[in-house]
N, C-alpha and C positions, 0 to 999 in steps of 0.2 A: 198564754194564748199562742196558738200555732200561727204560722205565716199564711194561713189560708185567707186571711183578710186582705192580703196583698198580692197573692198569686192565684191563678186559676188552678184547678185540680191537676191537670196534666203537667203544667210547668212546675208546680210545687213538688210533684213526685220526682221529676227529673232533678230538681235542685237538691232535694233531700238525698237522692241516690249519690249525687256528686260529693256532698259534704258528709255523708254518713260515716266515712272512714276517717274523717279529720280528727275525731277524738282519740283515735289510736296513735296519732303522731305525737311525739314528745313535746313539741313546741306549741301545741294547741291548748288554750285555757278552757278546760271542760266546764268550769263554772260559768264562763261567759256563754257557752253554747246552751247551757240549761237556761240561763237568764233570757236568752233569745227565743226559747221555746223550740230549739232545734234538736232533732233526734241525734243521739250520739252513738247509735248502733252501727257497727261495721259488719262485714260479711261473716266474721267468725266470733262475733260478740253476742252475749246473752244478757238480757235485762231481767234480773231476778228480784222479786219482792218477798218479804216476810211480813205477814199481817196478822197480828192478834186482834180480832175484831170484838172481843168481849161477848160472852154469852148474853142471850136475851133474858133479862131479869125484871120481874115486876117492880122491885124496889128502885131500879134505875128509871123506869118509866115514871114513877111518882116524882122523881127528882128532875124530870125533864130531859134525860139523856138515855132513855130506853131505846131498844132496837128500832121501834116504829118511828121514833123521832130522828134517828140518825142513819137509817137504812139507805135512803137515797144519797146522802152525803158520802157514805162509805163506798157505795157502788160507783158514784161519779168520780170520786178521788182515785179509786183503784183503776177505773177505766182510763182516766186521763194519763196515767203513767205509761200506758202502752207496753206493759211488761210482756215478756215471752213466757214466763212461768212464775207462778205465785204459790207460796206455802201459807195457808191460812191456819190459825189456831182458834180454839174456843168457839167452835161452830156447832150450833144445834141444828136439828133437821130443818126447821122452818127457815133458819138463816141460810142453810145450804141451798135450799130451793130458791130463795131470793137471790143469792149470788149467781146461781146458774141462769136464772131468768134475766138478770141484769148484765151478765157477761157472756153473751151468746157466742162470742168468738173463741171460747175456750172449752176444752173437754174438762170435766170435773171428776176426779177419782178420789177414793179414800174414805167414803162415808158408809157404804153398805156393810152390813154385818150385824151381829148381835148387839144388844144394848150393853152399856157398861154395867148397869145393875138394874134392879127391879123398880127403882124410882124414876119417874119420867119428867120431873120438873126441875128448874133451876140448875145449879151446878151439878146436881146428881143425874141430869139427863145425859144424852149422848153428846158430849163435847169433844168431837174428833178433829182431826187435822187433815182436811182434804187438800189436794193439790190440783191447781188449775193450770193447764198449759195450752198454748196456741194450737188451734185446729189446723191452721194454715202451715205452720212451720214444722211441726213435729209428727212423727209416726210413733205410736205406742208399741213398744217391744215387749214389755212385761210390767207388772205392777204387783204390789202386795202390801202387807202390813203385819204387825205383831204387837202384842201387849208387853209392856215393860215390867215384867215380873219373872219369877222363877218358873212360871208355866205360861210361856208366851203365846201358846195356841189356845188358851182358855180365856174367852172373852170376859172382860171385867175383872180379871185376876189382879191381885195386889201383893206386893212383897216389900220387905225392908222398911216397913212402917209407913209406906206411902199413904198420904191422906186421901187420895183418890186414885182410881184406875187410870193409867196413862198408856198411850199407844203411839206408835210411829207409823206413818204411811210412806211409801216410796214408789217411784215410777222409774222405769228405764226407757229412755227415748232415743230415737234417731232424729238428728237435726237434718232435715231435708235440704237446708241451705248450705251447710258446710260438709255434710256427710259424716259428721262425728256422732258417736254414741256417748251417752252419759247417764248418770243416775242422780236423782234428787230425792233426799229423805227429808221428812218434815215431822217435827216433834213438839211436844210440850211436856217439860219435866215437872215433877212434883214441886209444890210451892212451900212445903213446910220442913221436911226432914232432910238434912244434909246427906245422910247415908243413902236415902232413897234416890236423891238426885245423882249421886256418884255411881251407884249401882245401875241405875237406868241408863245413864250415858255410857258407862263402861260396856253395857250389853250391846249398845248400838255400835260402839267402836270395834268390838270384837266381831260383830256380824259383818261390818263393812270391810274388815281387814281381809276377808276372803277374796276380794277383788284385786286384780293385778295393780301394781303401783302406777302403771301408765294408763289406767282407766279413770276417767274424770268422775268425781263424786262431789255433790253439793249438799250441804246440810243447813236447812232453815229451821227457825223455831224460837219459842220462848223457853229459855233455859232456867229462868228464875234464879239466876246466879250472875254476879258481876264479873267484869273483866279480870279481876285479880283473884277470883275464887278458885277453889280446888277443882271445881267442875270444869271450868273453861281451860284450866291448866292441863287437866287430864286429856281433853280433846286435842290440845296442841301436842301433847306427848305422843299421841297416836299419829302424828304427822299431818294434822289438819291445820289450815291457816285461816285466821279471822280476816274476812274481806275488808274489815274496817281498819286497814293499815293506815296509820296516821298520815303518811305522805300522800295517800290517795283519797282521803276523805274530804268531801265538800262540806265546809263548816266545821265546827268543833264537835268532838264526840261528847254527847251528853246522855242523861238518863232517857230511857225510852218509855217510861210510864209517867202519866200526869194526873191520874184519878179524876179526869174531867175538870181539872183546875190548872189549865196551861199558863195562866197568868200569875200563879202563886210562885214567886221567885225563890222564896225560902224553901218551899217544898222541892222545887226544881234542883236546887243546889244539893239536896240530899238524895235525889233520885239516882238510881243506878242504870247502866245499860244492861238489860237482861235479855234482849232479843239479838239474834245473831244470824249471819250468813257465813258459814264456814265452807272452805273449798279444799279439795285434795286431788292430787294428780296433775297432769300437764294443763293447767288452767291458771290464769292470773287475774288479778283485779285491775280494771281500768279506772274505776271510781266507785265510791260508795257514799251514801248520805242517809240521814234521818229525815223522813218526810213528815213535815209538820203542817200540812195543808188542812184547811177547814173550809166549809161552805157556809158563808154568812154567820160565822161564829159557831157552827155545829161541827164538832170533831167526830170522826168516824168510830173512835174507840177510846178507851182509857189508856191505850198504848199509841205511841207514834209508830208508823210503819217504817220498814227498812228497805232500801234499794241498793243493789249491788250490780254494777255493770262488769261483766266478766268476759274474758277473751280466751278462746281455745288456743 
């Protein structure tokens, strides 16, 4: 809960402006600031989320955790984070419209375009990776996307034995607060075949390599691969850094999936961290954490969301 219960709006704003840069000082305990509900964002910091919200499935609804049952919890939890930019995965059109309506302070890009295939329901529908960014803070300079296949301009195309068509969305933004430009890419890799994951992520690495080394890039998404995998190792070989540096992570690094069974400790021990926020260029991690919030026992997804606070 924020300090609005104790301060009026104007004094609260002045107070937050004064302490906003504290988290960027080495002697400040960021964890305590979070516990106090205080924003940790400074002038040149970005708060980035990666959120796999799970597609809207009839079988989930029968079990009590369909999109209709968790939609409001998902939107409320995301909104409460006050993020600057969010990469969503597993978003069907109806969910995209719900997110847009529930998060009016954000522009939403990365959904328009041809369908993945001729099937319209379940996992076969358009499960794309839209990006939401603050209307107030950013100016859109450019945006695009492509399909993770040998024919990236052909919608719904698949290669390397991928179980489903996969795509990546990206935006290039001007931060009106700091005057900095940067690019964020948002992806969801194949969930079955190792070769497909490697080739899909290699494709993104090669495409992003065309940008100068002093240009900031951020990569969010569900990689369907653990921290020790060949996939994440390949990303690091291309010069990207995982924002979940152990020394900057709030809490311990755990698995990011829970299959709607967050209290199953045995399952949690076996779960892997498969969601990431990678960074490249002149930007560093201030802090990172796995968001395990729920609303009255309702979890927003079968994934936990990720938060990275980054500084130019």
